[in-house]
N, C-alpha and C positions, 0 to 999 in steps of 0.2 A: 872675798877674802878679808881677814881682819885688817884694820887700818893700823899701820905701825907708826907711832909718834916718835918725834925727835926728842929724846930724853933731856938733852941739855936745854933746848928751847922750853920744854915744859917746866924744868926747874927754875929757869930764869922768870918764866911767867908767874909761877907760884910764889917765888920770893918777892915779886913786885906787889902781890896783893896780900901777903900774910900780915903785914903791919896793919893795914886798914881793917882786915878781918878781925884781928885780935882786939882792936879798939872799939869796933862798932857792930860786931855780929849780933849781939843780944838786942841792942836798940833797934837795929834795922832788920831783924829776923833774917839774917843772911844764911844762905845755904850754899856752901862751896864744896865741890867734890871733883875728883878725877878718878881715872881708873886705878890709881895707886894710893891716893891719900883722900880721906874724907873727913870733913869737919861737921859736927852736928848731923850725922847721917840720918837719924830717925826723925829729925824735926820736920814738920810739914810747913811749907810756905804756900799751901794751896788756898789759905784764907787771907793771904796778904796781897791779893790782887794778881798772884802769879800761880797759874795752874796749867803747866805745859805738859803735853803728852806727845811724844815720849819725853821723859825727863832729860834735860840737857846735861852735858858733862860738868859745866860750872855755871852757877847762877849767883850773882852778887847784887843784891838790891840796894839802891842808893836812895837819898832823900829826894822827894818831889815827884812831879809828873810832867810829861809832855802832853800838851793839849793840842788836838788837831785843829788847824785853822779851816775856815770855810773855803779857802783856796789853797789846795795842797800841791806843792811843786816837787816832783821826783827828779833828782839829778842822777843820771847814769852816763858817765863819759863814754863807756863802750856800749852804747844803747842797742846796737844791732845784736850783740851777743846776749843782751839781757832783756830782749823784747818780751819773752815769756813772763818774766817776773814783773815787768812794767805793766803789761796788760792785765795780769792777775791782780796786782795792786790797784789798778784803776777801777777794776770791776768790784773788788771786795771792799775797797774803801768808799767808792763813789755811790754804790747802790743804797746801802743802809743809811749813810750819813746825808745823802743828797748834796754833798759838797762837790766842788769842781776840782778834778784831779788831772793835772797836766804833767808832762815830762819834758826834760831838756837834756841834751848831750853836752851842752856847754857848762863850763865852771860857773857856779852860781852861789853867791853868799846868802841868797834868800831861800834856797831849797831847804824844805823841812825834812825830806827823806833822801838820804844819799845811798846809792848802791854802788859799791866799789869793788872792782876786780883787781886783785893784787898784781903789780908788775913783777914782784919777786915772790917766789913761792913761800908760803908759810907752812913749814913742815908739821906743825902741830895739828892743823885742821884737815889736811889732806884734800882729796878731790871733792868731797861732798860736805865738808864742814864749813863753819862760818863763825864770825864774831858779830855780835849784835850789841850796840851801845845806844842807850836812850838817855838823853840829858833833857833838861827843861826846854832847851833850844832846838834840838835836832835828834833825828833817828839815823844811825849809820849802820849799814850791814856790809861787812867785808868778807870776801871769800877768794879762793884761788880760782874757782871755776863757776860757771853759771849755775850749775846744780846747787852749789853751796849758797848762792844768793837766793835761789828759790826756796830752799829749806829754811833759810833765815826769815824769809817773808812769811812762811807758815807759822813760825814762832811768833813773829810780830802780831799776826792776826790773833793769836791766842792770848796775847797780852792786852788786847783791847776789850771793852765791855762785851758781854755775851751777845748783845743786840747787833753786833757787827755781822752775825751769821744770818741776819734777816735778808729775805729776797725783795723787800720793799723798804722804802724810806721809814725810818723811825725818828720821831721828833722828841724833844725834851730829854735828850741824853747828853751827858757831858762826855764827849769822846776823848778820853785820855788814856795814856800809857804810863805805867810806873817806870821811873827811872831805874835802869838796870844795866849790868854788864854781863853778857852771856858769851861763853865759848862752848862750841858744840861740834861734834862730829860723830859719825856712826861707828858702832862696834863692828858691824859686819856689812859687807857689800851687797849681799842678796837679802832683800827684805820684801818677801812676797806674799801675795794673796792668790789662791787658786779659785777660779770662778767656773763652775760646771754649767755650761750653757747647752749641754747635750741632753741631760735628763729632762729639763724644761728649757725651752728656748726664751732667750732674753733679747730684746731688740737692740739695735745699734745704739739708740739713744739711752737705753737702760744701762748698757755697758759703759757708756760715757759717764752716766751718773755714778756708777760704781767707782770708776776711776777718780772722779772729782772728790768722792768721799775718802778714798784711800790715800790720796796725796796730802791731805791735811795732816796725816799722821806719819808722813815721810816714808811710806812704802814706795819701792821703785821697780817691782816686778809684778806684772799681771799674767798669771798662768791661766790660759784659756783652754779648758777641757772641751774640745770641739767635736769629738766623736764618741759614741757609746752604743749600747744596745737600743736605746730609745731615740737616737737621732744622729744623723750626719749633718753638720752645720756649715760646711765650707764647700763653695763651688769649686769643682775640679773639671777643667776643660777636657773633653774626651770621655768622661764618665758621667753623663747627664743623669742617669738614674739615681745617683747618690743623693741628689737633691730632689728629683721628681718623686722618688719612692722613699729613699732613706731618711728624708727630713720630716716625715709625717706619720703620726700615729693617731690612735683614738683617745680622746680626752676622757680620763677617768679621775675622779677625786676620791679621797679616803686614805687608807693605809697602803702605801706603795708596797708592791710585792705580794699583795693578797687579792688583787682585783680578779674578777671573773675573766676567763678567756674571751677575747673579742669575737664578735659575730661578723660574718661576711657583709651584711648589710650596713654595719655601723660605718659612718663616714670617717675616713682617714684624712682629716683636715686640721689637726692640731699639731703645731710645731713651726718650722720655719728654717731659714738658712741665711748665711751672709754671702753676698756676691764677693768676688775678689776685690772689687772696688770698695765695697763696704769695709772690708778688712784693712785695706790700705788707708782708708779714712780713719779707722780706729787706731792704727799704728801711728799715724801722724798726730792724732789727738793726744795719744798717750805720750809720745815723744816730746810734745810741747809742754808736758807736765813732768818730764824727766822720769817717765815710766817706760820700761821695755815690756813688750808683750811676747811671752813664750807660747807658741802653739803646741797643743798635744793632740796627736793622732794615736788613739789607744789600740794597740794590736799586740799579740794575735787574738787575745780574748776581748770581751766587751765589744764584739764586732757584729752583732746581729743586724744592725741597720745596714751595714755593708753587705753582709751575706744576703739579706732580703732584697737588696738592690742588684747584686751580681752573685747568684748562687754558685756559679762556677768557681768562685774563690774558696769554697768550702771543701772539706774532705767528705761531706755527707751528702749522698744523692738526694735525701729527703729535703734538703735545703731549698729546693724549688718551691716548696709549699710554706716557707717561713715568711713571717711578717715582722715588721718593726715592732719592738716591744712597747706595750702600752702600760706596763706596770704589773702584769700578771706574773705569777711565779714561774721562773725558768731555771732556777738553780736549787739544788738540795744542799744546804749547808750543815746538815746534821753531823757529818763526819769531819767538819772543819775545812781548812783550806789545803789544797785547792778544792773547789766545790765540785759536786757531781752535777754535770749539766743535764737538764731535761730536754733541752734543744741545743744543738751545736752552734754556739755563738763565737766560734773561732775561725780565723783564717787558716788555711792548710799549709803547714811548713814544707810539705812535700810537693806542692803545686807551683810550678814555675810561673804560671800566670799571676800568682800572688806577688811575686817579686817585680814582675813587669808593672803590675798595678801600683805597688808602693813606690817604684821608681818615678812613675808619673806624678803621683800624689806629692811625694817629697820634693820633686823638682819645682812644682808650683808653689808649695808651701814655703820653700826656701826663697823664692822670688818675692813673695808677699811680706814676709816677716824678716827684717834685717837683723833681729837678735841672733846672737851667735849659737844658741842651743835650739834644738827641736826635741820635744819630749815624745817618746814613742811608746808610752804606756808599759806593757809587759806584766801587768798585775792580774792576779786571779784567773789565769787561763786554765779552764778545766781540761783534763787529760782523757776522760773516759771515752770520748768519741775517737780520739787519736789511737787509743789502745786497740780498737777493733777495725782500724783502717789499713787495707793492704798497702796503700801508697806510703803510709808511715812506716810500716814494717820494712818495705823496700828501702826507704831512706835510711833507716837505722842500720840495716845490713851494709848498705853502700858506704856510709859515713862512720861505721863502727860505733854507733851510739847505743848505750846500754839502758838508759832510763828516759822517762818522759821529760824531766827537767833538761836532760842533755839535748833532747829534740827541740825544746824551746830555746836552749842556748845556741843551737845551730841557726835557728830562725833569727835570733837577736843579733848574732854576729853578721849575718848577711844584711840585715836592716841597717846595722851600724855602718857598714861599708857604703850603703847607698846614701845615708846621711852625710858621711864624710866626702863622698863623691861631689856633693853639691855645696861644699864649703862650710858645712855646719858641724857642730859638735852634738853627739848623741847623748841623750839623758833618758832614763827610764826609772820606773819604780823598783824597789829593792829586791823583788823576786828574781830579777834577772841575774842576780849573783849566784843563784842556785845552779844554773846551767852553764854559767861562765860567759863573761863578756871581756873585751879587751881592757887593759888598764887605763886606756883613754876615756872609757865610758863614765859619764857622770851619773851618780845614783841619788835618787830622792827617797829618803828613808821614811816610810809611813807606818809600817807594822809595829815598830818599836825602835827606841834609841839604839838598841844593840846592833841592829842591822847597819845603821849609819856608822857606828863605831867600827864594826867589822869592815865596812867598805873603806873607811878612812885609813885603817891599818893596812889595808891592801893598796893604799895610795890612789884610791879613786877620789875625784872631787865629789863632795857630798853636800846636799841640801837637806836639812833636818825638818821634817813635817810629821812628827809622830802623833798617832791617834790620841794618846793619853794626855797630850797638851794642846794640840794644834788642829784637831778636827772640829771645826766650828759648825758642822751640820748636826753634831751631837746635841742632845737635850741640855738645856741650861738650868732647868729646875726639875721638879718632880714630874714624872710622866703623866700625872693627872692634869697637868697644865700644858705641857709642850706637845707638839706633834711627835708621835712616838717613833724613834729611830733606835739604832743598835745599842747606844750607850749614852751615858751622861758626862758632861764636862762643864763644871762650874767655873765662873770667872776666876776664883782664887786659885783653882788648879792650873788654869791657863797661865796665870801669872808666874807660876813656878817654872815655866819653860826656860831651860838653858841650852841653847843650840850647840854650845861648845863643851861637850862633857870632859870630865877629868880623864887623863891618860891618852888623849888623842892629840896628835900634832895639829894645832889650829889652822895651819896653812891648807889643810885639806877640807876644812869646813867653810864652804862658800857663804853659808848663811842659813836662814830658816824661813818658813812660811806657814800660814794657816790655810787650810783647805775647806772650801765650801762646796760640798756635794749637794745636789739639788733634787734628789728623789722626792722629798717631802716639801720642796720649796717651789711654789707655783708662780710667784710674782716677785717684783723687785722690792716691795715693802717687806716681805718675809725674808728676803735675802739680806736686807739691811738689818732687820731684827736679829737674825742669827750672827751677823758679823760684828755688831757693836753691842756691848762693850768689849767682847773678847778680843776683837781686833785691836783695841787699845793695849791689851796685855801682851799680845804677840809683838806689836810694834815696839813696845818698851824693851822686850826681851832681845830684839835684834838690833836696836839702835843704842840704847843707854848702856853706860858702864855697868857691869854685873854688880859691882860693889854699891851702886846707888839704888838698887831695887829694894823697895820697902812696901809691903802690902798696905799698911795703914796710910802712908803718904800717897801711894798710888790711888787708893780708893777715894781719898779726900779730893784728889784732882778729878777722878772719874765723875764724881757727883756734880762737879761744876761743868763738866763736859756734857753731862746729861741735859743740863739747862741749855747749853749751846746747841745740842742736837734738836731739842724741842723747837728752838727758834728757827733752825735751819730746815725744819720739817723732815728730818731724817729719823726713821723709825729705829728703835733700839729695844733691847730686852731689859726689863726691870727685875729679872729673875733673881739677882743677887739679894734682893730684899725678901724673897720668899722663904718661909720656914723649910727646914730640912726634916723629913719624917724618918724615924727609925722605929720599926715595929718588932716586937717579940712577944712571947708568951710568959706569963707568970707560972709559978710552980703549980698552981691550981687551974691552969689553962686559960686564964683571962688574957685579953689583949692589953699590952702595955705599950704606950706611944711616948717616945722621947722626941722632943722638938729642939732644934737648934738653928742658928743663923750664921751666914758667912760674915755678917757685919756685927760688931760687938755691941753697939749702942742702941739696939732695938729691943722693944718689948713685944711679947706675943700674947694676944688675947684669943679666947676660944669659946666655942659652944658645942654641945652635943644635942641641943633641944630643937634643932631645925631652924633656929633664928640666926640672924647675921650679927656677929660680935663686933663691938667697937670698944673703946677704952674704958667703958663702964662695966664691961664683962670680966669674968675671972681672968687674971693674968697668969700666964704659964710660969710656974716656978720649979716644978719637979715633974717626973714622968707621970702620965695620965693613965689610969685604969678605965678602959672603955665600959660604960654602963651596959647592962645586959641587953636591953632592947633598943639601944641607939642604932640609928642607921646612917648617920652622917656626922663627921667632925668638920667644923668650919674654923679656920684660923685666919688671923690677919695681924700684920706687924705695924707697930707704931713707933715713932720717935717723939717722945713727949706726948703731946695731945694731937699730933698730926699723923693720920694714916699714911703709911709710906709703901707698904707692900700691897699685893693683890689679895683679894678675898679668895682663900683656897678651900676647895670642897673635897674632902677625903672620904669617900664612901667606906663604911665599915666592911662591906663586902670585899673591897680592894685590900684592906688591912688583913682580912682573913686569908687572902691569896698569898700575901707576903709573909705571913706567919701562920701557916696551916696547923690545925690541931694534929698532934701525933696520934696515930691509931694504935 
């Protein structure tokens, strides 16, 4: 839910800083803004030693720096409540500096870092906000709740030199922090990343690694997609085949969805699952970093791993021959959604055994995950097998159901009751609106913003995660470079995401999240590559005031965070530097290529002669007519004399496909 600030307190706070801002903002490169008022909104402070993502509510730079001493003392009077932030600071400050970092709960005049929980609530900053003050003598982080202290600590780390991200000691660095006053709090309460561990399995330690990366940018929800056609990843007592059979498939690499059907002799040893103890460990690990984990069990569609394990849960007798999907084609999308199923990957809404099964699953999931919501999927359920099933026909007659969406609606309402029975709230993808769910059901809008708007107007709680802004499995650059998936989503487009659309009561918008589906993602390095930097853009969309969003300012800060990720050994995509290709035909049928970039200050150099261009080659200044016998266009971007983009190889054959000759 949006954080509602105390307007009187905010005005008093603003009046106290206006005089100093008016006298010193130019000299000190001050940037001060709130959700209502902004000073020097477009100015970038990213090159003044301050490059914070997501952008705080107010930043006021002061004279001077605080220099870390070799013996750092952290004072936290309520140390038991702040143990997570203390431990985090001790590790993040101690490892790269080699300095000794200790903590005390006693009042201390010699403490260089003070973590202060307010005795009296500060209405401006709410439950997750903080004040951060850095003077030449001391660093002080103040908050109402431990979460606010933790987020203040994340900001503090970003104020230190980029070498603070190192996993080993770095010498000959002056460890200093610019003097600054920051007031910060989130725009929205739900700031999520969805990690699909079903299409490809990621180990417990890899999930922890993903959590560590997301908390640096103040995300607080990890949505774990635990079941799909390619794998069931959670131990359920009483249904052992879910992990004995459902967690394993045949490893194939290439373009997902186009693989050859598997053969009986091929080993089904690719995959894995989490024991219940594994998941409890992940929940505790996330909680220590102020992250809630929301589990997703995707039903009634996307259930081939379930059906392969327990065919009796299907409507289709042939399900006894089904196997866990390894990436072969199982859907026909030619007519759009819902797809035409080539195999029945659904649970049967007319089968009482399905509801007994889901009761067991949900009861155990509810015990493992303390988060208030359980996500039950509901997306992309094909109907063609249901349409020819006598059990479904009997159900429709008995329940007076006229359409297949109504059949799914019947299923969803029964599942919702099971979820509520175990003290949880039901959440599902936006398709469940079509067949009807109760007003208490929360909706995650993925197909378009309009479905989230529709749900909010019907007074459902809504989390916005639309494909056009927040699907970070989409290609970030041209398909000649990226693993090919359904569509493209560039960084600048992600940054346009506004999870609270006009005309909707904001109290129904819980927040937003980015979704990382992993059909084409085989390992944690590629998961990182697809998440960052678009994860920066979504983080800023759900945390920072809408009025403070500014692409040029954001990208200046992003470039500094690229350097931090380099040192942290976190992979990210440099796709924002890659040229954008637009191809068409001239009047006389020749190929014409227009090149552009997301970033303004880049030059593009090119060649058609099969050599590799650098800044001595022709610079792109106008659309290029492709020479008659050329077979390859190579391009690269430079900033001044420094290559900054990747060498791009665009086959002329590919251009002909994009702009075919008219017959």
